[in-house]
Residue, then its C-alpha position, 0 to 999 in steps of 0.5 A: x517444458x524443462x525436461x523431455x515429455x516421458x515415454x513410459x506410462x508408468x506412474x513415476x514417470x507420469x507425476x513428472x507432469x504435474x508440475x509442467x500441467x500447474x506451470x507451462x499449460x500450454x506447452x504441457x498439453x500437447x505431451x499429455x494428449x499425445x501420452x493420452x492417446x497411447x494410453x487409450x491405444x494400450x488399454x492402460x485405464x489407470x495411466x487413461x484416469x490418470x492423464x485424463x486428470x491432468x488434461x483437465x488441470x492443464x486447461x484449468x490452468x489455461x483459463x479455460x474452466x469449461x473444457x476442464x470440467x468436462x475432463x475432470x468429470x470424465x475422470x472421476x466417472x473413470x475412476x469408479x471406487x478406486x480411492x487412489x484414482x478418485x482423488x486424483x480426480x477430486x482434487x483438480x475438480x475442487x481447484x475448479x472452485x478455489x480458482x473460477x467459483x464452481x459450487x454445485x458438487x464442493x461439499x461432497x467433492x470436499x467430504x470424499x476427497x477428505x476420505x480419499x486423500x491417505x489413498x495418494x502414496x506418492x509426495x507430490x499428490x498427496x501435497x497437492x491434495x492437502x493443498x486443495x483442502x486447505x484452499x477451500x476451507x480458507x475461501x469458507x473463512x476456516x483459517x485456522x482449519x486450512x492452517x491445519x491442512x497447510x502445516x500438514x502439507x508442509x510436514x510430509x513435503x519435508x520428510x520426502x524430500x519435496x522442495x516445490x511442496x514445501x514451498x508451496x506450503x509456506x506460500x500457503x501459509x504466509x497467505x493466511x497470516x496475511x488475510x489475518x493481518x499478521x504482515x511479520x510472520x507472511x513475509x518471514x515466510x516468504x523470506x524463508x521460500x525465497x531463501x528455499x527456491x529462490x526467485x518466484x512469480x507467486x513470493x514476490x507477489x505477496x511480498x509486494x502484497x504485504x507493501x501495499x496492505x503496509x501502504x508502502x507503494x512505491x515498493x509494492x508497485x516497483x516489485x510489481x513492475x518487476x514481475x509484469x515484466x515476465x507476463x507475455x500480453x495474451x498469454x495467462x496462467x492463474x498465477x500470471x493473471x493474478x499478478x496483473x490483477x493485483x498490480x492494477x489494484x496497487x496502481x489505483x490504491x496509489x492514485x495512478x488511475x490512469x495507469x490502473x487502466x493502461x496495465x488492465x488494457x495492455x494485457x487483454x485481461x478486461x474480460x477474463x473467464x476467471x471470475x474471481x479475478x475479473x469481478x476485483x478488475x472490473x472494481x478497479x476499472x471502476x474506481x479508477x474509471x470514477x476517479x477521472x470523472x468518468x461516471x457512466x463507464x464507472x458505474x457499468x463496471x463497479x455493477x459487474x463487479x458486484x454482479x460477479x461476487x453476488x455469483x461467488x458467494x463467499x469473502x468480504x471482496x463485494x463491499x468495495x465495489x458497493x462503495x465505489x457504487x455508493x460514492x458514485x450515486x452520491x449526487x445523483x440519488x443519495x437514497x441509491x448510495x445509502x442502500x449501497x453503502x449500508x449494504x456493505x456495512x452490514x457485511x461487515x459486522x463479524x467482529x473478525x471482519x476487515x476493519x480499513x474496509x469497516x473504515x472505508x464504509x463508515x467514510x462512505x456512509x458520512x458523507x452518503x448522510x450529508x447528501x442526504x441532509x442528515x447531518x447528526x447521522x453524518x457527523x456521528x459516522x464521521x468520528x466512528x470513521x476517525x477513529x477507528x482511522x487512527x487505529x488502523x494508522x496506528x497499527x499499519x505504522x507499527x506492522x510497519x515498523x516489526x516488519x521492517x525489522x524482521x527483514x533487517x533480522x532475517x537478514x542478519x540470520x541469513x548473513x550469519x549463516x553465509x559467515x558460517x558456511x563460507x569463513x569457516x577457517x578465517x580468524x573469529x575476529x573476522x567474523x565477530x567484527x562482520x555480526x557486529x556490524x550487522x548488529x549495528x546496522x539493525x540497531x541503527x535502523x530500529x532507531x531510525x523507524x521508532x523516531x520516524x514512528x515517534x514523528x508520524x503519531x504526533x503529526x497524525x494527532x495534530x492533523x485529526x486536531x485541527x481539522x475536527x475543528x472546522x468540521x465542528x463548524x461545518x456541522x453546527x451551521x449545518x444545523x442552524x440551516x435546518x431551523x433558520x429562516x431561509x433569509x438568514x441562511x447565506x451568513x451560515x453557509x458562508x461559514x460552512x464554506x470558509x470552515x471547509x477551504x480552511x480544511x482542504x488548505x491544511x489537506x494541500x499544506x500537508x501532501x506538499x510538506x510529505x512530498x518535500x520530505x520524501x527527496x534526498x538532499x545534495x551537498x554543493x557550494x550555495x551563493x545565497x545572494x543571489x538565493x535570497x534575491x531570487x527567493x524574493x522575486x519569485x514572492x513579488x512582495x510589492x513596494x510596500x514592503x524594502x529588503x535590504x541585504x547584506x554581505x552574504x556567503x556561499x555555504x554547503x546544502x541543497x539549492x532547492x532545499x535552501x531556497x525553499x529555507x530562505x522563500x518561507x523565512x521572506x514571506x513569513x517577515x513579509x506578511x507580518x510587516x505589511x502595512x506597518x510603515x517603512x516596512x522592510x527586511x533584513x538580511x544580514x550573515x556573521x560568521x559564528x564557531x566555523x558556522x555561517x549564521x544568516x539573519x532575516x529580521x522584520x520590522x513587524x508584528x512580532x510574538x511572546x517570547x516565550x512562544x518560540x519553539x511553536x513556530x516550527x511545528x507543524x500545525x502549531x498556533x499561538x496564544x490568540x490575538x498574536x499573528x503568526x497564523x496558517x498551518x505551520x508547514x512553512x517554518x515547520x519546514x525551515x526547521x527540518x531542512x536546516x536540521x538536514x544540513x548540520x545547522x540550528x534554527x532560533x527567533x528572537x521577538x517581542x510584540x510590537x517590536x518585529x521578529x528576527x530568524x537564525x539559520x546557521x549553516x555550515x561554510x563553503x571551503x575557501x569562500x568568503x561573503x558575497x556582495x551586499x545588494x538591496x531591493 
């Protein structure tokens, strides 16, 4: 606790313990117990009833729901017909539902508290009661009704200057925006919250969740990791338990399955008595064990999670373990898998249902029908999944852009406010300059984000387009397999395997391409002669292709990135020269307008000059009959890396006459061409 415990049993003094019982239940419990004994000894029934309510509240926060229920039922009995005392006990009893899923008297308790809330005259209690009423409606999927209560809570706390209540109301309003997918409004609420009250576990936890939902996993993990450092294993309240639950879920969704399991085990929360947390924790454990090839453990945790969600009887969260169990049962029993996946989709029929859940349900049903041999059904679900996921990806990218801009705008407004508060005595010119600098940052960031958005959209479209062709081939061959005699099926099975291999190659290339562009570039002198020779040695093309290098310069750049450039160029030249008589690759350099221009020339199959620029696009293909095949990721890498160095790429070629690729790079100060070599 932060202050000395009060010795008075007067109501204002005892209300001091409301926040303490919430934030520090273990340390508040002895104080409340001592004061309760004092009230009983003095025969102070009003204080006794309030302290019994506070005792139940502290045990509720300390994850002792059964004990809390007994104490709150006794406090409610003591309240009798007094609306103020009854409201105090009811708002804590209702918290049993919002935290632990207790439901047997919920409707009656909610109606009574709604009637009695006006009897609470102290702002702390009034705010908490409005908070509880809003939470009930939220869990019953009445978001507009919940939002109305939280806005009332915010207004009441603002009116009486209760800053903690304002902060809690802002967090609740942010949660409503978050669960309706309005991440911009949620982020602004929590930014405002931080500005009012400083760092808070719940507020920063919500910001981490927003990053997770926007697919910004590294940012989310970084925030969760920092918050988890503030949590001591074995000592939890509902807020810290929520942090660990969300941290583990974020790790699993980022593909860090061992880390997700380790976090849950390190904090010892696998069997927490809080069912609203145990259900998602078991779901996370199920998915992580499934991804690590441990079906028995995964099945046990999925089943447990589903059973808990069935007991809680609300929300769409049960969809996630249902789909996990469906995927797990694909090979063992497709009919059981179909039952789980179909149930999941049936829970998402409302227009306001979670579209991300629906997308995954469609994807799993596509796999289930394929496993059952229902290829047309599988294709139909796959197409619905593809269309919905493309829509979700576009929406997520738009929201990422809007959230980033909103954060910048909020920071700009805060900076302007700080300038206005601290620089009133400074010259107007300095304020204007700072403001212009902030505006320039916003504009620059806007341009960067818009460019990234356009590139992502083009990239996603290309990926969708080029994966669809092998998928159609797979479906066509699969349909024929059903109708053909057994002796004729082998050729079509081979066609299926080739198409699947092509898709796998595309996806692997895509992942490598994306990972490479997350790494920053360095700038230091790089001797190209040694670099080209090393790249050629790595390729090991054999004796049927000869490498000839002339004097090569020292350039400024990132050695690892440039090694990738020349390895890709040499691999491309070798691929399209091999098999021709006297096949060779020549590398030479010249100096043009202060830039070194390095040419990689081959005497291979060449290409149509009109198609030159298409060679550097991701997933690009040349017209039929030309031999530049593959994903196009290698030359796309060349383009991106060279442009990032401030250089340029161009190419020349003709069908049957070979090709030349020209890369311009900045020269290192005072460096000259190196000695020629050949291999």
